[in-house]
C-alpha positions as CSV (number, residue, x, y, z in Angstrom):
1,M,1.0,-26.6,18.3
2,A,-2.2,-27.6,20.1
3,E,-5.3,-28.1,18.0
4,L,-7.0,-24.8,17.2
5,T,-10.8,-24.4,16.9
6,L,-13.0,-21.4,16.5
7,N,-14.4,-22.2,19.9
8,T,-11.2,-22.3,21.9
9,I,-9.3,-19.3,20.7
10,E,-9.9,-15.6,21.4
11,K,-11.1,-13.4,18.5
12,K,-10.3,-9.8,18.1
13,S,-11.0,-7.1,15.6
14,L,-8.2,-5.9,13.3
15,R,-9.9,-2.6,12.5
16,D,-10.6,-1.9,16.2
17,E,-6.9,-2.4,16.9
18,Y,-6.0,-0.1,14.1
19,G,-8.4,2.6,15.3
20,S,-7.2,2.4,18.9
21,L,-3.5,2.4,18.0
22,I,-3.5,5.2,15.5
23,A,-5.3,7.4,18.1
24,E,-2.7,6.5,20.7
25,L,0.2,7.2,18.3
26,G,-1.3,10.6,17.5
27,D,-0.5,11.6,21.1
28,T,3.2,11.4,20.6
29,H,3.5,11.9,16.8
30,K,2.0,15.3,16.0
31,D,2.7,14.8,12.3
32,I,0.2,12.0,11.9
33,V,-3.0,13.0,10.1
34,V,-5.9,10.7,9.4
35,L,-8.4,10.9,6.5
36,D,-11.6,9.0,5.9
37,S,-14.3,8.8,3.3
38,D,-17.4,9.1,5.5
39,L,-16.9,5.6,7.0
40,S,-14.9,6.5,10.2
41,C,-17.3,4.6,12.5
42,S,-16.7,1.4,10.4
43,T,-13.0,1.9,9.8
44,K,-12.6,2.9,13.5
45,T,-10.7,6.1,12.6
46,A,-13.5,7.8,14.6
47,K,-11.3,7.1,17.6
48,F,-8.6,9.3,16.2
49,A,-11.2,11.9,15.2
50,K,-12.4,12.1,18.8
51,R,-9.0,12.4,20.3
52,H,-7.3,14.6,17.6
53,P,-10.1,16.4,15.8
54,E,-7.8,19.1,14.4
55,R,-5.8,16.4,12.5
56,F,-8.8,14.4,11.2
57,F,-10.3,15.0,7.8
58,N,-13.6,13.5,6.7
59,M,-13.5,13.8,3.0
60,G,-17.0,12.6,2.4
61,I,-17.8,10.0,-0.3
62,A,-14.9,11.1,-2.4
63,E,-12.1,8.6,-2.2
64,A,-10.1,10.1,-5.1
65,D,-10.1,13.4,-3.3
66,M,-9.1,11.7,-0.1
67,I,-6.0,10.1,-1.7
68,S,-5.0,13.3,-3.5
69,T,-5.3,15.3,-0.3
70,A,-3.3,12.7,1.5
71,A,-0.6,13.1,-1.1
72,G,-0.6,16.8,-0.6
73,L,-0.3,16.5,3.1
74,A,2.6,14.0,2.7
75,S,4.4,16.4,0.4
76,A,4.2,19.0,3.2
77,G,5.8,16.6,5.7
78,K,2.8,15.1,7.4
79,K,2.3,11.4,7.8
80,P,-1.2,10.7,6.4
81,Y,-3.2,7.5,7.1
82,A,-6.1,7.3,4.6
83,S,-8.9,4.8,5.4
84,T,-12.0,3.4,3.8
85,F,-13.3,0.0,2.7
86,A,-10.8,-2.0,0.6
87,V,-13.0,-2.0,-2.5
88,F,-13.3,1.8,-2.5
89,A,-9.7,2.5,-1.5
90,T,-8.2,0.5,-4.3
91,G,-10.9,0.8,-7.0
92,R,-12.2,4.3,-6.9
93,A,-8.9,5.9,-6.2
94,W,-6.5,3.7,-8.3
95,D,-5.5,6.5,-10.6
96,Q,-4.8,8.9,-7.7
97,I,-2.8,6.3,-5.9
98,R,-0.7,5.7,-9.1
99,Q,-0.2,9.3,-10.2
100,S,-0.2,11.3,-6.9
101,V,1.2,8.8,-4.4
102,C,3.4,6.1,-6.0
103,L,4.9,8.1,-8.9
104,S,6.4,10.5,-6.3
105,K,7.0,7.8,-3.7
106,L,5.0,9.9,-1.1
107,N,4.7,8.7,2.4
108,V,0.9,7.8,2.3
109,K,-0.4,4.9,4.2
110,I,-3.6,3.5,2.9
111,V,-5.2,1.3,5.6
112,S,-8.3,-0.3,4.2
113,T,-10.9,-2.3,6.2
114,H,-13.6,-4.7,5.0
115,G,-11.2,-6.6,2.7
116,G,-12.1,-10.1,1.4
117,I,-15.3,-12.1,1.2
118,T,-15.7,-12.1,5.0
119,V,-17.4,-8.7,4.5
120,G,-20.3,-11.2,4.2
121,E,-23.8,-9.9,3.8
122,D,-22.8,-6.7,2.1
123,G,-22.4,-8.8,-1.0
124,P,-20.1,-8.7,-4.1
125,S,-20.2,-4.9,-4.5
126,H,-18.3,-4.6,-1.2
127,Q,-16.3,-7.8,-1.2
128,A,-12.8,-6.7,-2.4
129,M,-11.2,-9.8,-3.9
130,E,-8.9,-7.9,-6.3
131,D,-7.4,-5.2,-4.1
132,V,-4.1,-6.9,-3.3
133,A,-3.5,-7.5,-7.0
134,L,-4.3,-3.8,-7.8
135,M,-1.9,-2.6,-5.2
136,R,0.8,-5.2,-5.7
137,V,1.3,-4.3,-9.4
138,M,1.9,-0.6,-8.4
139,P,5.5,0.6,-8.5
140,N,6.9,1.7,-5.1
141,M,3.9,0.3,-3.2
142,T,4.3,-2.0,-0.2
143,V,1.5,-4.4,0.5
144,I,0.7,-6.0,3.9
145,V,-2.1,-8.4,4.9
146,P,-1.9,-9.0,8.7
147,A,-3.1,-12.3,10.1
148,D,-4.7,-11.0,13.3
149,A,-5.2,-8.0,15.6
150,N,-1.8,-8.4,17.4
151,E,0.1,-8.5,14.1
152,T,-2.0,-5.5,12.9
153,R,-0.7,-3.5,15.8
154,A,2.9,-4.5,14.9
155,V,2.3,-3.6,11.3
156,I,0.9,-0.1,12.0
157,T,3.8,0.6,14.4
158,E,6.3,-0.5,11.8
159,S,4.5,1.6,9.1
160,L,5.1,4.8,11.0
161,K,8.9,4.1,10.7
162,T,8.8,3.0,7.1
163,P,8.8,5.8,4.4
164,G,6.9,5.5,1.2
165,P,3.5,4.3,-0.1
166,M,2.0,1.4,1.8
167,Y,-1.3,-0.6,1.5
168,I,-2.4,-2.4,4.6
169,R,-5.5,-4.6,4.2
170,L,-7.7,-5.2,7.3
171,T,-11.1,-6.9,7.6
172,R,-14.6,-6.5,8.9
173,E,-14.8,-9.7,10.9
174,K,-12.9,-10.4,14.1
175,F,-10.1,-13.0,13.6
176,P,-8.7,-15.5,16.0
177,L,-5.5,-14.4,17.7
178,I,-2.6,-16.6,16.6
179,H,0.2,-14.3,17.6
180,G,1.2,-12.9,21.0
181,E,1.0,-9.2,21.8
182,D,4.8,-8.8,21.3
183,C,4.9,-10.6,18.0
184,G,6.5,-7.8,16.1
185,F,6.7,-7.4,12.3
186,K,9.5,-6.9,9.9
187,L,8.9,-5.8,6.3
188,G,9.7,-8.4,3.7
189,K,9.9,-11.2,6.3
190,S,7.6,-14.1,7.0
191,R,7.0,-16.1,10.1
192,V,6.8,-19.9,10.5
193,V,3.8,-20.5,12.9
194,R,4.0,-24.3,12.6
195,D,6.9,-26.4,11.5
196,G,6.7,-29.4,9.2
197,G,8.6,-31.1,6.4
198,D,6.1,-32.6,3.9
199,I,4.2,-29.6,2.6
200,A,4.6,-25.9,3.2
201,I,1.3,-23.9,3.4
202,L,2.0,-20.2,2.7
203,A,-0.9,-18.0,3.8
204,C,-1.9,-14.5,4.7
205,G,-4.8,-12.9,6.7
206,Y,-7.5,-15.2,8.0
207,M,-6.2,-18.1,5.9
208,V,-3.2,-18.4,8.3
209,Y,-5.6,-19.6,11.0
210,K,-7.5,-21.8,8.5
211,S,-4.1,-23.3,7.5
212,L,-3.3,-24.1,11.1
213,Q,-6.6,-25.9,11.3
214,A,-5.9,-27.8,8.1
215,A,-2.4,-28.8,9.4
216,N,-3.9,-30.3,12.5
217,L,-6.2,-32.4,10.4
218,L,-3.5,-33.5,8.1
219,A,-1.2,-34.4,11.0
220,E,-3.8,-37.1,11.8
221,E,-3.1,-38.6,8.4
222,G,0.6,-38.5,9.0
223,I,1.2,-35.5,6.8
224,S,3.6,-32.9,8.3
225,C,2.7,-29.3,7.3
226,R,4.8,-26.2,7.7
227,V,2.5,-23.2,8.0
228,I,4.1,-19.8,7.1
229,N,2.5,-16.4,7.7
230,M,3.3,-14.4,4.6
231,S,1.8,-11.1,5.8
232,S,4.3,-9.1,3.8
233,I,3.0,-9.7,0.3
234,K,5.3,-7.0,-1.3
235,P,8.2,-7.2,-0.6
236,I,7.8,-10.9,-0.2
237,D,10.2,-13.2,1.7
238,E,11.8,-15.0,-1.3
239,E,14.3,-16.7,1.0
240,A,11.6,-18.4,3.1
241,I,9.7,-19.4,-0.1
242,L,12.8,-21.0,-1.7
243,R,13.7,-22.7,1.6
244,A,10.3,-24.2,1.8
245,A,10.5,-25.3,-1.9
246,T,13.8,-27.0,-1.2
247,E,12.9,-28.6,2.2
248,C,9.3,-29.6,1.5
249,K,7.8,-31.8,-1.3
250,A,5.4,-29.1,-2.6
251,L,3.7,-25.8,-1.7
252,V,0.2,-24.6,-1.1
253,T,-0.8,-20.9,-1.0
254,A,-3.9,-19.8,0.9
255,E,-5.5,-16.3,0.7
256,E,-8.9,-14.6,1.0
257,H,-8.4,-13.0,-2.4
258,S,-8.5,-13.9,-6.0
259,I,-6.0,-16.6,-7.1
260,L,-4.9,-14.1,-9.7
261,G,-2.4,-11.4,-8.7
262,G,-2.2,-11.9,-5.0
263,L,-0.1,-14.2,-2.7
264,G,-0.5,-17.2,-4.9
265,S,0.8,-15.4,-7.9
266,A,3.7,-13.9,-5.9
267,V,4.8,-17.3,-4.6
268,T,4.6,-19.0,-8.0
269,E,6.6,-16.2,-9.6
270,V,9.4,-16.7,-7.1
271,V,9.3,-20.5,-7.4
272,C,9.1,-20.7,-11.2
273,E,12.1,-18.4,-11.7
274,N,14.4,-20.0,-9.0
275,N,13.3,-23.5,-8.0
276,P,10.4,-25.1,-10.0
277,T,8.2,-26.8,-7.4
278,P,4.5,-27.8,-7.5
279,V,2.3,-25.1,-6.1
280,V,-1.5,-25.4,-5.6
281,R,-3.3,-22.1,-4.9
282,V,-6.3,-21.8,-2.5
283,G,-8.3,-18.6,-3.1
284,M,-11.2,-17.1,-5.0
285,D,-11.6,-18.1,-8.6
286,P,-12.1,-15.0,-10.9
287,V,-15.8,-14.7,-10.1
288,F,-17.9,-12.3,-8.0
289,G,-19.1,-13.3,-4.6
290,K,-22.5,-13.5,-3.0
291,S,-24.3,-12.1,0.1
292,G,-24.2,-14.4,3.0
293,K,-22.5,-15.4,6.3
294,S,-18.7,-15.2,6.0
295,E,-18.0,-18.9,6.9
296,I,-20.6,-20.1,4.5
297,L,-19.1,-17.9,1.8
298,L,-15.6,-19.2,2.5
299,E,-16.9,-22.8,2.1
300,K,-18.9,-22.0,-1.1
301,F,-15.9,-20.3,-2.8
302,G,-13.3,-22.8,-1.7
303,M,-11.4,-20.8,1.0
304,N,-11.9,-22.9,4.1
305,T,-10.1,-25.6,6.0
306,T,-11.4,-28.4,3.8
307,A,-10.2,-26.6,0.7
308,I,-6.7,-26.4,2.1
309,V,-6.7,-30.1,3.0
310,K,-7.7,-31.0,-0.5
311,A,-5.0,-28.7,-1.9
312,V,-2.3,-30.4,0.2
313,H,-3.4,-33.8,-1.2
314,R,-3.4,-32.4,-4.7
315,S,0.1,-30.9,-4.3
316,L,1.5,-34.2,-3.0
317,S,0.0,-36.0,-6.0
318,L,1.6,-33.5,-8.4
319,K,5.0,-34.1,-6.7
320,R,4.7,-37.8,-7.2
């Protein structure tokens, strides 16, 4: 793969892609309903509201009510997509997700935006770094973190055909496109976006792109890195993880999320129980963030390209 830089690759908004696609899907799927918590301009569900006003519900700043209403609509045969910021979707409505959605395995899709520390200037109150963990621990819940806008489109398309509760985590910032428009998505399966044999970097979200950058730098040192997009956090691709653990010397995980309970935890659980292999996790330590530019925050909290390079070096030293 040619070297990737932020200046040579197109960026596109994941939330914009979601808003446009769900509005389009509403044309042919009359059972789709969309709910929002007074943030439709930010989550981009306003596009659906404009096109299908009779099937859009602005629940106000009442996330718990939004999820409970979505559960009711699902029980009546509708296909609800409920959206708000990640910190509100998973925090304020956790009890309703557990009791009303997951317990009954209802077909509610929770599509959050503004996930991770790249929310930036909104600060720690809005930087959801625990949301994947909160949803991953929930019985019957599927958890997806797309790497770019094209994969987001594929994930939303697949979600419409997949019954049951699902949490899809999107972002505020535009991300570089690393997948083609026809990339597709299969639940429980990963995608190798760069092959290599020394180290496997398993990443999700924006960190897939950062991992590709790190792999380019490490190649100059003679270190061959396999980069795997692990967008399906739950169910996770155990086969790909164990293959990487067997074929590579060690593993690195990279996520824009706490190192507790997210992708890093999921990978280490699989490895520890099946094929013990050194794993170094790149992510947020269990601390709150700060207000600032997203790239500066990623550097400050150890979730940038340099941090991944250091993690690869550390994983190799652990193997030796």
